[in-house]
N, C-alpha and C positions, 0 to 999 in steps of 0.2 A: 369389486374392491380388490386392489392389489395388496399383497402381503409384503409391505416394506419392512415392518418391524422385525420379522423373523431373521432378517439379514443384517441386523444392526451392527453386530460385531465385525462383519465383513466391511461395512461402511467405515467403521472406526479404523480398521486395519488399513484401508486404502488411504485415509487421511494421514495416518502415522507414516506410511511409506512415502507419501508425497512430501510431508514436512521434514522428515528425517535428514535428507541431504542438506537442506537449507540450514537446519539447526546445527549440523556438524560444521558447515561453512562459517556460521556465526560464532561458534565456540572457538574455532581455530584462530591463531593470531592473524590480525588483519581482516577481521570478520566482515567489516563493511568498508565501502569506498566512498567516504563523505565528500561532497562537493564544497565549493567555496562558501556556500551559505552556512556551513557548519565548521569550516576550518579557516576561513578568511582567504581572500584572494581577489583576482580580477578576471573579468570576462570581457572580451572584445568581439563584437560582431562586425565582420569585415566583408567588403565587396571589392574585387579587383577589376580594373578595366581591361586587363589582358587575361588570356587563358592561363590559369594557375592550378596545379593539383595539390592535394593534401600533403604529400611528402615534401614538396618545395616549401610550403608554409611551415611545417614542422621543423625542417632543417634550418630555416631562417631564424625561427625563435630560439632554437638551440644555440645558434651562433650569436644571438643577442643576449645570451646568458640565462635562457629559460628552457633547459632541456626537458623539464617536467611538463611543458605545455601540452595540453590535450586539444587536438584539432578535430573538429567535426564539420562535415560539409553537407549542405543541402542546396542543390542547384549551383548557383554562382555565389552563394553566401557561405562564409566560414565563421564558425564559432570557436573561439580560442580561449581556453581556461589556463590561467597561470597563477603562480604565487603572487602575492600583492606587489603591484608596481610602485616604485618609489615616486613620491611627489617632488615637485620642484623645490629647490633651495634658494633662499634669498639672503643677502647680507643685511647689515643693520640699516643701510640706506634704502632698502627695498629693492635693490637691483637683483636680477636673476643670476645666481651663481652657477646653477646647474639646472637645466630644464627637466621637466618631469620625464620619467621613463616611458610613459605613454607617447609623449611627443617625439622622443628619440626613436622609439620603435616604429612609429608611423612614418617618420622621415626615412629611416633605413629601408622599410618595406617599399616605399615609393621608389627609392634608388635601385633596389634589388629586383623587385617583381613588377615594376610599373606602377601606374596610378592606383591608389587604394582609398577607399571611402570607409570611414569608421561609422557604421550605422548605429551602434549602441556601445556604451562603455559602462560597466557596473563594477563596483569595488566594495568588498565587505571587510570590515575591520575585525580583529580578533574579539573585541568586546561585543560587537553586534552578533558575531557567530555564536558566542557563548550564550547570549540571551535567546537566540533562535532555538538552540538545543534545549534549553530549560523550558521555554514556553511551548515548544513542540511536545515534550514529554508531559507537561502539565495539561495541555489541550487534550491529548489522548486519554489521560487518566480521568479528567473531568468528564469527558464524553462517556467513558465506561461507567462511572459512578452514576451519572445522570440517567443513563439508559436503565441501569439496574433499579434505581428508585422509581422511575416512571413506570416500568413494566410491572414492578411489584404492586404499584397502586392501580394500574389499569386492569390487572387481573385479580383484584382483591376479592372478587365474588367466588373464585374457585379455591379449592383446597390447596394450601401451600403456595400462594401466589408468588412468593419470592423465588421459588424454584424456576418459574418461567423467566424472570429477569436474569437469574444466574445463568441459565442455559443459553440465553441469548448473548450474554456477555462472553461466555466461554466460546461460543461460535464465532463472535467477531474477533476475539483474541486469536482463534485459529486462523482466521483470514488475514489478520495483520501479521501474524508470525510467518505464515506461508509467503506473503508478499515480501516481507523483509528478507526471508531466507533465499528466495529466488533472486532478489536484487543483490544479495551478498554473493551468490554464485556468478551472476552476470558481471559484478564488479571485478571478481577475480579473473574471469575469462576474457571479458571485453572492455573492462575499464568503465562500466556504467556507474555513474555517480549518484549519491543520494543528495538531493537538494531540497529547498523549501517546498517546491511543487510536489515532492514525494509525500511530505506530510499532508498537503492538501489532498492528494490522491488517497492517502490512508484514511483520512477522516471521511472522505466521500464514500469509500468502500465500506467503512463502518456503518454509515447511514444507510447504504443500499442493503447491506447484509441484515441489519436490524429490521428494515422495512419488510424484507422477504420473510424473515422469521416471524414477525408480528402477524403477517397474513396467515401463516400456518397455525400459530398458537391461537389466534382469534377464532379460526374454524374449529379447533379442538375445543375451545371453550363453548362454542355454540352447539357442538355435537354431543357434549357430555350429557345434557338432559334429554337429547333426542334418542340416545342409545342406552337408556337406563338398563342396567342388568348385564351389559356387555363388558368385557375386560377393557382396561385402558388401552391395551395394545390394539384392539379392534377400533376403538374410537380414533386413535392416531392414524390407523390405516385408512379409515373412511376419510379423515380430514386431508391426508396427503393425496389420496386419489382425487378428491374434489378440487385441490388447489394446484396440483403439480403442473397442469396444462397452462394455467395463468402465469405461474412463476417462470416456466421455461419460455413462454412466448415473450414475456417482458424482458428476460435476460438476453434472449437471442437477438431481439431487435436492438437492444442497447449494445451488444457485442458487435453487431454488424456496423453500426455507426462508428464505434471505437476502432474497428479494424480498418475502416476507410480513412480515418484520421491518422492511424499508425502508418499507413502506406503513403498517404498523400499530404499529411499535415506539416511536414518539414521537421528538421532536426531539433529545433528549439523546444518542441512539445512532445517529441517522440518518447522520452522516458516517462513523462507524465501520462501519456495515453497508454503506454505499455503497462504501467502500474494499475491504471483503471481497468484495463482489459483482464489482467491477471486477478485483480481483486473482485471484479464482478463475477468471473467464473468460479472463484473460490467461494464467494458469498452465496451464489446459487446452490452450490453443492452443500455447504454447511448448513444452510437454512432448511433444506429438505432432509438431508441424510445425517446431520450431526446434531443440530439443536433438538429436533423432535425426538430422535433416538436417545439422546442423553436424558431428555425428560422422561422417557419410558423407563430407562434403566434406573433413574432416580426414584420414580414413583413405585417401581417394583421392589425397591430395596436392594437392588443388585450391587449398588455401590458399597453397601455395607459388607459384602463378602471380602472386599479388599482389606477390611480392617477386622476381619474375624467375626462380624456380626451375622446373625441369622436373618435371611430374607423374610419379608412380610408374608403372612399366609395368603393363599390365593383369594379368599373371600375379601380380604382387606384391600386387594388391588382392583376390585370391581368399581367402575366409575359410579360415583354417587349422583 
């Protein structure tokens, strides 16, 4: 048996030190760098017939009236994000008075940089962007409440079952906050944007984190009657020793696949895969070293010290 529990405050300190830079970045003005899914805008996926580099494309869009354009390249494909492009205007007779800005840009790119093919064009209106933000927040909130209720029911046969659900939710909030903080820093340094895929990645990370936490908590539940008379700390240590190999093997194989996708998957999914990679790493750590340790602290009454309460007597902490 490995004594994990005795180092619980060290694990909490490591989590705090990792999260703190991201929290500071989030609190400062311009905390996140939202993409067009949250702010409205347009995305063009382009392929040129001639050899073109990123600065040329960026300079071209600046001269077209879009200096804010963000250009990303993957092989011979360019992904360009801009503010919303104006649509075409027609008179009362239905004749085109002014072509759409997309058509104008495509024509100018053909003249300036040679033949260009628009592989994909997406546009998000401000109304849709607002709905995406609202529904994204609602989705994360509903997921947290659902997980809390389900785990409280699933562990109903142990003492204080709702603590298991609460600790799992705190662990997944840790993972989501760490992920958001890192992307806030990446947005400041490298212009990495938050888009709808980031919400998808966050929900996936939440599911992964809870799955890993349930494995540990379920083993704790099984071991409580097996180690009658031992302290709750020893029960948790036995449980972690028995499950840590499975958790690490599952996470490492997942991270290897994500790393391959990050390196070879292309620019369009790079941010999504990066979010998953960070989230899986954080979820593995929090499930082993945060959720279970927080449960021990709570069961021992150590949380009460923060509010001036006296901890439980040692005999009350013995597993029933």
